[in-house]
C-alpha positions in Angstrom: -65.8 -28.8 -9.6 -65.8 -28.9 -5.8 -63.4 -31.8 -6.0 -60.9 -29.8 -8.1 -61.4 -26.6 -5.9 -60.6 -28.6 -2.8 -57.6 -30.3 -4.4 -56.3 -26.9 -5.5 -56.8 -25.7 -1.9 -54.0 -28.0 -0.9 -51.6 -26.0 -3.0 -51.2 -23.1 -0.6 -50.2 -25.2 2.5 -47.8 -27.2 0.3 -46.4 -23.9 -1.1 -45.9 -22.6 2.4 -44.2 -25.9 3.5 -41.8 -25.7 0.6 -40.9 -22.1 1.1 -40.1 -22.5 4.8 -38.2 -25.9 4.5 -36.5 -25.4 1.1 -36.4 -21.8 0.0 -35.7 -20.2 3.4 -33.5 -22.9 4.7 -31.3 -23.1 1.5 -31.9 -19.6 0.0 -33.4 -21.2 -3.1 -34.6 -18.2 -5.1 -34.9 -20.2 -8.3 -37.1 -22.7 -6.5 -39.2 -19.8 -5.2 -39.6 -18.4 -8.8 -40.8 -21.8 -10.0 -43.2 -22.1 -7.0 -44.7 -18.6 -7.6 -45.3 -19.3 -11.4 -47.0 -22.6 -10.5 -49.2 -20.9 -7.9 -50.2 -18.2 -10.3 -51.6 -20.8 -12.7 -53.4 -22.4 -9.7 -55.0 -19.2 -8.6 -56.3 -18.4 -12.1 -57.6 -22.0 -12.5 -59.2 -21.9 -9.0 -61.0 -18.6 -9.8 -62.4 -20.0 -13.0 -63.6 -23.1 -11.2 -65.2 -21.2 -8.4 -66.9 -18.8 -10.8 -68.3 -21.7 -12.9 -69.5 -23.4 -9.8 -71.3 -20.2 -8.7 -73.0 -20.0 -12.1 -74.1 -23.6 -11.9 -75.6 -23.0 -8.4 -77.5 -20.0 -9.7 -78.9 -22.1 -12.5 -80.0 -24.7 -9.9 -81.6 -21.9 -7.8 -83.6 -20.7 -10.9 -84.7 -24.2 -11.8 -85.7 -25.1 -8.3 -87.7 -21.8 -8.0 -89.5 -22.3 -11.3 -90.3 -26.0 -10.9 -91.2 -26.2 -7.3 -93.0 -22.8 -7.3 -95.1 -23.8 -10.3 -95.8 -27.2 -8.9 -96.9 -25.7 -5.6 -99.1 -23.2 -7.2 -100.8 -25.9 -9.4 -101.2 -28.1 -6.4 -102.8 -25.4 -4.3 -105.2 -24.7 -7.2 -106.1 -28.4 -7.3 -106.8 -28.8 -3.7 -110.5 -29.1 -2.6 -112.1 -26.0 -1.1 -112.6 -27.7 2.2 -108.9 -28.4 2.4 -108.0 -24.8 1.7 -110.5 -23.6 4.3 -109.0 -26.0 6.9 -105.9 -23.8 7.2 -105.4 -20.0 7.6 -104.3 -17.9 4.7 -101.0 -17.3 6.5 -100.3 -21.1 6.4 -100.7 -21.2 2.6 -98.6 -18.0 2.2 -95.8 -19.6 4.3 -95.7 -22.6 1.9 -94.4 -20.3 -0.8 -91.8 -19.0 1.6 -90.8 -22.7 2.1 -90.0 -22.8 -1.6 -87.5 -20.0 -1.0 -86.0 -22.0 1.9 -85.6 -25.1 -0.3 -84.1 -23.0 -3.1 -81.6 -21.3 -0.8 -80.6 -24.6 0.8 -80.0 -26.3 -2.5 -78.2 -23.5 -4.2 -76.5 -21.3 -1.6 -73.6 -21.6 0.8 -75.2 -24.5 2.6 -75.2 -26.6 -0.6 -71.5 -25.7 -1.3 -70.7 -26.7 2.2 -72.3 -30.1 1.7 -70.2 -30.5 -1.4 -67.0 -29.5 0.4 -67.5 -31.4 3.6 -66.4 -34.9 2.3 -63.1 -33.4 1.3 -62.2 -32.9 4.9 -60.9 -36.4 4.8 -58.5 -35.3 2.1 -57.0 -32.6 4.3 -56.8 -35.0 7.2 -54.9 -37.5 5.1 -52.4 -34.9 3.9 -51.8 -33.9 7.6 -51.0 -37.5 8.4 -48.5 -37.4 5.5 -46.6 -34.2 6.4 -47.1 -34.1 10.2 -48.0 -37.5 11.7 -46.7 -36.3 15.1 -49.7 -33.9 15.6 -52.4 -35.5 13.5 -53.8 -37.3 16.5 -54.9 -34.0 18.0 -57.3 -33.5 15.1 -58.6 -37.0 15.4 -59.7 -36.1 19.0 -61.3 -32.8 18.1 -63.3 -34.0 15.1 -65.9 -36.1 17.0 -66.4 -33.1 19.4 -67.2 -30.9 16.4 -69.6 -33.5 15.0 -71.4 -33.8 18.3 -71.8 -30.1 18.7 -73.2 -29.9 15.1 -75.7 -32.7 15.7 -76.9 -31.2 19.0 -77.2 -27.8 17.4 -79.5 -29.3 14.8 -81.9 -30.9 17.3 -82.2 -27.8 19.4 -82.6 -25.5 16.4 -85.3 -27.6 14.8 -87.6 -27.1 17.8 -86.7 -23.4 18.1 -87.4 -22.8 14.4 -90.8 -24.6 14.7 -91.9 -22.5 17.6 -90.8 -19.2 15.9 -92.7 -20.2 12.8 -95.9 -20.8 14.7 -95.8 -17.4 16.3 -94.9 -15.7 13.0 -97.9 -17.4 11.3 -100.2 -16.3 14.1 -99.0 -12.7 13.8 -99.3 -12.7 10.0 -102.9 -14.0 10.3 -103.8 -11.1 12.5 -102.1 -8.7 10.1 -104.0 -10.2 7.2 -107.3 -9.8 9.1 -106.6 -6.2 10.0 -105.7 -5.3 6.4 -108.8 -7.0 5.1 -111.0 -5.2 7.6 -109.2 -1.9 7.5 -112.4 0.0 6.6 -114.2 -1.4 9.7 -111.2 -0.7 11.9 -110.9 2.9 10.7 -114.7 3.6 10.8 -115.2 2.2 14.3 -111.8 3.3 15.7 -111.0 -0.2 16.6 -107.3 0.5 16.8 -107.5 0.5 20.6 -109.0 -3.0 20.6 -106.6 -4.4 18.0 -103.4 -2.9 19.5 -103.2 -5.3 22.5 -103.8 -8.3 20.2 -101.1 -7.2 17.9 -98.6 -6.4 20.7 -99.2 -9.8 22.3 -98.6 -11.7 19.1 -95.7 -9.5 18.1 -94.1 -9.8 21.5 -94.5 -13.5 21.5 -92.9 -13.7 18.0 -90.0 -11.5 19.2 -89.5 -13.6 22.3 -89.3 -16.8 20.3 -87.0 -15.1 17.8 -84.7 -14.0 20.6 -84.7 -17.4 22.1 -83.9 -19.0 18.8 -81.1 -16.5 18.2 -79.6 -17.0 21.6 -79.4 -20.8 21.0 -77.8 -20.1 17.6 -75.3 -17.9 19.2 -74.5 -20.5 21.9 -73.6 -23.2 19.4 -71.8 -20.8 17.1 -69.6 -19.5 19.9 -68.9 -23.1 21.0 -67.7 -23.8 17.5 -65.5 -20.7 17.5 -64.0 -21.7 20.9 -63.3 -25.2 19.7 -61.5 -23.8 16.6 -59.3 -21.7 18.9 -58.6 -24.6 21.2 -57.6 -26.8 18.2 -55.2 -24.1 16.9 -53.6 -23.8 20.4 -53.4 -27.6 20.8 -51.9 -28.1 17.3 -49.3 -25.4 17.8 -48.3 -26.6 21.3 -47.9 -30.2 20.3 -46.2 -29.2 17.1 -43.7 -27.0 19.0 -42.8 -30.0 21.2 -42.4 -32.2 18.1 -40.0 -29.5 16.5 -37.9 -29.5 19.7 -37.7 -33.3 19.5 -36.8 -32.9 15.8 -39.8 -35.0 14.7 -41.3 -32.1 12.8 -40.1 -29.1 10.7 -41.3 -25.5 11.1 -42.8 -25.5 7.6 -44.7 -28.7 8.4 -46.2 -27.1 11.5 -47.3 -24.0 9.6 -48.8 -26.0 6.8 -50.6 -28.2 9.3 -52.1 -25.1 10.9 -53.4 -24.0 7.5 -54.7 -27.4 6.7 -56.5 -27.7 10.1 -58.2 -24.4 9.3 -59.4 -25.9 6.0 -60.4 -29.0 7.8 -62.3 -27.4 10.7 -63.8 -24.6 8.7 -66.5 -26.7 7.1 -67.2 -28.3 10.5 -67.5 -24.9 12.1 -69.8 -23.8 9.3 -71.9 -26.9 9.8 -72.6 -25.8 13.4 -73.8 -22.4 12.2 -75.5 -23.6 9.0 -77.5 -26.3 10.8 -80.4 -23.9 11.1 -80.6 -23.8 7.3 -80.6 -27.6 7.1 -83.3 -28.0 9.7 -85.4 -25.3 8.1 -84.9 -27.1 4.7 -86.0 -30.4 6.2 -89.1 -28.9 7.8 -89.9 -27.0 4.6 -89.6 -30.3 2.6 -91.9 -32.1 5.0 -94.5 -29.4 4.8 -94.4 -29.2 1.0 -94.5 -33.0 0.9 -97.7 -33.0 3.0 -99.3 -30.6 0.5 -98.1 -32.5 -2.5 -99.4 -35.8 -1.0 -102.8 -34.3 -0.2 -105.6 -35.6 -2.4 -106.5 -33.3 -5.3 -109.7 -32.7 -7.2 -110.3 -34.7 -10.3 -107.9 -33.6 -13.0 -109.3 -35.8 -15.8 -112.9 -36.7 -16.4 -113.8 -40.3 -17.2 -116.8 -39.3 -19.3 -117.5 -36.6 -21.8 -120.7 -34.5 -21.5 -121.9 -31.9 -24.0 -123.4 -28.7 -22.6 -126.0 -29.9 -20.1 -129.6 -28.8 -20.0 -129.2 -27.7 -16.3 -131.3 -30.1 -14.3 -129.7 -30.6 -10.8 -130.6 -33.4 -8.5 -129.4 -33.8 -4.9 -129.8 -37.4 -3.8 -129.8 -37.8 0.0 -126.7 -35.6 0.4 -125.2 -34.9 3.8 -122.3 -32.7 4.8 -120.5 -31.6 8.0 -117.4 -29.5 8.3 -115.9 -32.0 10.8 -116.6 -35.4 12.1 -117.5 -34.2 15.6 -120.0 -31.6 14.4 -123.7 -32.0 13.5 -124.4 -32.2 9.7 -124.9 -28.7 8.2 -126.8 -30.4 5.3 -128.7 -33.5 6.5 -130.1 -36.0 4.0 -131.3 -33.4 1.5 -133.2 -34.9 -1.4 -134.4 -32.4 -4.0 -134.6 -31.9 -7.8 -134.3 -28.5 -9.5 -135.7 -28.6 -13.0 -133.9 -27.1 -16.0 -134.4 -23.4 -16.8 -136.2 -20.8 -14.8 -135.4 -19.2 -11.4 -135.4 -21.3 -8.3 -134.7 -20.3 -4.7 -133.2 -21.7 -1.5 -134.6 -20.0 1.6 -134.3 -20.5 5.3 -133.1 -19.0 8.5 -129.4 -18.0 9.0 -127.4 -21.1 9.6 -129.9 -23.5 7.9 -127.4 -24.7 5.4 -128.4 -22.7 2.3 -124.9 -21.5 1.3 -123.4 -24.9 2.1 -126.0 -26.7 -0.1 -125.2 -24.2 -2.9 -121.5 -25.1 -2.7 -122.4 -28.8 -2.7 -124.5 -28.3 -5.9 -121.5 -26.6 -7.4 -119.1 -29.4 -6.4 -116.9 -27.1 -4.2 -117.7 -29.5 -1.3 -117.8 -33.2 -1.5 -120.8 -34.7 0.4 -120.1 -37.2 3.1 -123.1 -39.1 1.9 -125.3 -39.1 -1.2 -124.5 -37.5 -4.6 -125.3 -34.5 -6.8 -126.4 -35.1 -10.4 -126.3 -32.8 -13.3 -128.6 -34.0 -16.1 -128.4 -37.4 -14.4 -124.6 -37.6 -14.3 -122.7 -37.6 -11.0 -120.7 -34.3 -10.9 -117.9 -36.1 -9.1 -117.0 -37.6 -12.5 -116.0 -34.2 -13.9 -113.1 -31.9 -13.4 -113.4 -28.5 -11.7 -112.7 -26.7 -15.0 -115.6 -28.6 -16.7 -118.0 -27.9 -13.8 -117.0 -24.2 -13.9 -117.7 -24.1 -17.6 -121.2 -25.5 -17.0 -122.1 -23.8 -13.7 -121.6 -20.1 -13.0 -121.3 -19.0 -9.4 -121.8 -15.6 -7.8 -120.9 -15.7 -4.0 -122.4 -13.4 -1.4 -119.1 -11.5 -1.1 -118.3 -10.7 -4.7 -114.5 -10.9 -5.0 -113.0 -8.9 -7.8 -109.3 -8.4 -8.5 -107.1 -5.4 -9.2 -107.1 -4.7 -12.9 -109.6 -3.6 -15.5 -113.3 -4.4 -15.9 -112.4 -6.5 -18.9 -109.8 -8.5 -17.0 -112.3 -9.2 -14.2 -115.0 -10.4 -16.5 -112.9 -12.6 -18.8 -110.4 -14.0 -16.2 -112.8 -17.0 -15.9 -112.3 -17.7 -19.7 -109.1 -15.8 -20.9 -109.8 -17.1 -24.4 -113.2 -15.4 -24.5 -113.8 -13.1 -27.5 -115.1 -9.6 -27.3 -118.5 -10.8 -28.6 -118.7 -13.3 -25.7 -117.6 -10.6 -23.3 -120.3 -8.1 -24.4 -122.9 -10.8 -24.5 -122.2 -11.7 -20.9 -122.1 -8.1 -19.8 -125.4 -7.4 -21.6 -127.1 -10.4 -20.0 -125.9 -9.2 -16.6 -127.3 -5.7 -17.3 -123.9 -4.1 -16.8 -122.9 -3.3 -20.4 -124.4 0.2 -20.5 -122.9 1.1 -17.2 -119.4 0.0 -18.4 -119.4 1.9 -21.7 -120.4 5.0 -19.8 -117.2 4.8 -17.7 -114.2 7.0 -18.8 -112.2 4.1 -20.2 -115.0 1.6 -20.8 -114.0 -2.0 -20.3 -110.4 -0.8 -19.8 -111.3 1.1 -16.6 -109.2 0.2 -13.6 -111.4 -0.9 -10.7 -108.8 -0.8 -7.9 -107.9 -3.3 -5.3 -110.8 -5.8 -4.9 -113.0 -3.4 -7.0 -112.8 -0.6 -4.4 -113.6 2.0 -7.0 -117.0 0.4 -7.7 -120.2 0.3 -5.7 -121.5 -2.9 -4.2 -124.2 -3.2 -6.8 -121.7 -2.6 -9.6 -119.4 -5.3 -8.3 -122.4 -7.6 -8.0 -123.3 -7.1 -11.7 -119.7 -7.6 -12.9 -119.5 -10.8 -10.9 -122.7 -12.0 -12.6 -121.2 -11.1 -16.0 -118.1 -13.0 -15.1 -120.2 -16.0 -14.2 -122.0 -15.8 -17.5 -118.9 -15.8 -19.7 -118.8 -19.1 -21.5 -122.6 -19.4 -21.5 -123.1 -21.8 -18.6 -126.2 -23.9 -18.3 -126.6 -23.2 -14.5 -126.1 -20.0 -12.6 -125.9 -20.1 -8.8 -126.2 -16.9 -6.8 -125.8 -16.5 -3.0 -127.8 -13.5 -1.6 -127.4 -11.5 -4.9 -129.5 -8.6 -3.6 -127.7 -8.1 -0.2 -125.8 -5.0 -1.3 -128.5 -3.5 -3.6 -131.1 -0.8 -3.1 -134.7 -1.3 -4.1 -134.3 0.1 -7.6 -131.2 -2.0 -8.2 -133.0 -5.0 -6.9 -135.8 -4.5 -9.4 -133.2 -4.3 -12.1 -131.7 -7.5 -10.9 -135.1 -9.1 -10.9 -135.5 -8.3 -14.6 -131.9 -9.5 -15.2 -132.5 -12.9 -13.6 -135.8 -13.3 -15.5 -134.0 -12.8 -18.7 -131.1 -15.1 -17.7 -133.6 -17.8 -16.5 -135.3 -18.1 -19.9 -132.6 -20.5 -21.2 -130.6 -21.3 -18.0 -131.2 -22.8 -14.6 -130.9 -20.0 -12.0 -130.7 -21.0 -8.3 -130.6 -18.2 -5.8 -130.2 -18.0 -2.0 -132.3 -15.0 -1.0 -134.8 -13.6 1.6 -136.0 -10.9 -0.8 -139.7 -11.0 -1.6 -139.0 -9.2 -4.8 -136.7 -12.0 -6.1 -138.8 -14.7 -4.5 -141.8 -13.5 -6.5 -140.2 -14.5 -9.8 -139.2 -18.0 -8.7 -140.7 -21.2 -10.2 -139.8 -23.5 -7.3 -138.7 -22.9 -3.7 -136.8 -25.1 -1.3 -137.0 -24.1 2.3 -134.3 -25.4 4.7 -134.4 -25.7 8.4 -131.4 -27.0 10.4 -130.0 -28.6 7.3 -133.1 -30.5 6.3 -135.7 -29.7 3.7 -138.8 -28.3 5.5 -140.8 -27.3 2.4 -140.3 -27.7 -1.3 -142.4 -27.3 -4.3 -143.9 -24.7 -6.7 -143.4 -21.1 -5.6 -147.1 -20.4 -5.9 -147.9 -23.0 -3.3 -144.9 -22.4 -1.0 -144.8 -18.6 -0.9 -148.2 -18.2 0.9 -147.0 -20.5 3.6 -143.8 -18.6 4.0 -145.7 -15.4 4.3 -147.8 -16.9 7.1 -151.1 -17.3 5.1 -151.7 -20.9 4.1 -153.1 -21.3 0.5 -156.7 -22.1 0.0 -157.5 -25.8 -0.4 -160.5 -27.6 -1.9 -160.7 -30.3 0.8 -158.0 -32.4 -0.7 -154.7 -33.0 1.0 -151.9 -30.7 -0.2 -149.8 -32.6 -2.7 -146.4 -33.3 -1.4 -143.4 -32.9 -3.7 -140.8 -35.5 -4.3 -138.6 -33.6 -1.8 -138.6 -34.4 1.9 -141.3 -32.3 3.7 -141.3 -31.7 7.4 -143.7 -29.5 9.3 -142.1 -26.1 10.0 -143.6 -22.8 10.9 -142.1 -20.1 8.7 -138.8 -21.8 7.9 -137.5 -18.8 6.1 -138.2 -16.5 9.1 -135.3 -14.2 9.6 -134.9 -10.9 11.4 -133.3 -9.4 8.3 -135.3 -9.4 5.1 -138.1 -11.6 6.5 -140.9 -12.1 4.0 -143.4 -12.4 6.8 -142.2 -9.1 8.3 -142.5 -7.4 4.9 -146.1 -8.7 4.6 -147.1 -7.4 7.9 -145.5 -4.0 7.0 
């Protein structure tokens, strides 16, 4: 279609040439009538072709948006958690804007320009046919245009990259401010945040102005070159007319053809920013698509596991130049019952919990579920067997029903109510005005911390997992709610393995086994009735025999779970 459109574009200069050289010179009105009728058909056909080409480009845009957008979303969902945490949220958001950049480059004016550009040779060839006396002027100017476009591309690539970095930095600050809006408003932190915002915003504006000025420079150079070309062609053509080597019609037609020839080249100078942005977007998307994903197909089938978890000498660090957060941990958590991970802040409890869940891949060692290495299974399979309640319970805008079943959209109402009842939240939900259809607001803002915690537990229990991992589940609960949570965990632990990270004596009292961590290592491990007295500062009575060590690593440590907040020893002294 672009080929036909460009061929039809030759009709207007040829029409002008014929009118000046034949119609005007010889008063050929019949010839003029024939030319007009022919041009009318050409205009109609040209409009139909251009309209069809636009529809095709719209289809291309739609397909690019759907295919690449879906592929990017799936890829981001398949990336390991450590990869997602290695970049800011603004970085991942910008990748979806890169999809828009790719779509616009492949379906907008820039794509049509690429299709039209090769036909510049066609216009140059016609100029050599009708006006060879002035064609050499265009041969000189074309390399100059090409050089300006190439130089514009190199300069704009660097300017776009710098502007993007400052834009991401500003967007990251905005995201943090919006996320922490309650804290900012409560503590009147606007005075402290304003200088940070102004610095980042000013930096982004400065880079944007610098990029815009460079764009204007090369755009204006292209416009000046177009004017110089028109002047040169007209001057040389006038001399050729005087020497009777060219007709007036040929000069006018050549000026029109030179505009068609230089127009795409001039657009190339101004559109080069689009091409450089497209190239950078493709490179960034390519890096993401080439990143290793989590396992998408398991090599072995496993029925619902019993829930025994074993960590065999696992180690993990967030980067190669940092000390291990989890260091050679070797521990076994038996199936069923409530088990606890305790230790000071920064001792590696939450990281160990994520390793047991398979969110992090250990740098050394392995995690077993009923004797099977969890690295053999997909994320969806592990999520079906292992429920997880993080310390910061994240809910999503929508109804209570949506937030509970979004882990298993195919869950039935019976499964939903069973999970909510096991989490101790069913009675609370049915007392709400719209029951399970009640809207909870953004991130569950219309619910209390304890209510969000219970709904998160219900969400983790949908699908009847064998293992339930909870990170500081009582951090946002009062004493009464903590007692209710204790009863809930006891009920859940009758037929599931429950592992909690906690400092609460109320929850520790119901645990069968405890694992105390200190600086990423196992300091104490064993039955709760033996470990709890030592954590409270009063060693258990012995009968003269050595205290039996567990299969886990044991290292001397005084009060490994001592913590200024929620310290069991402090509670005992009180």
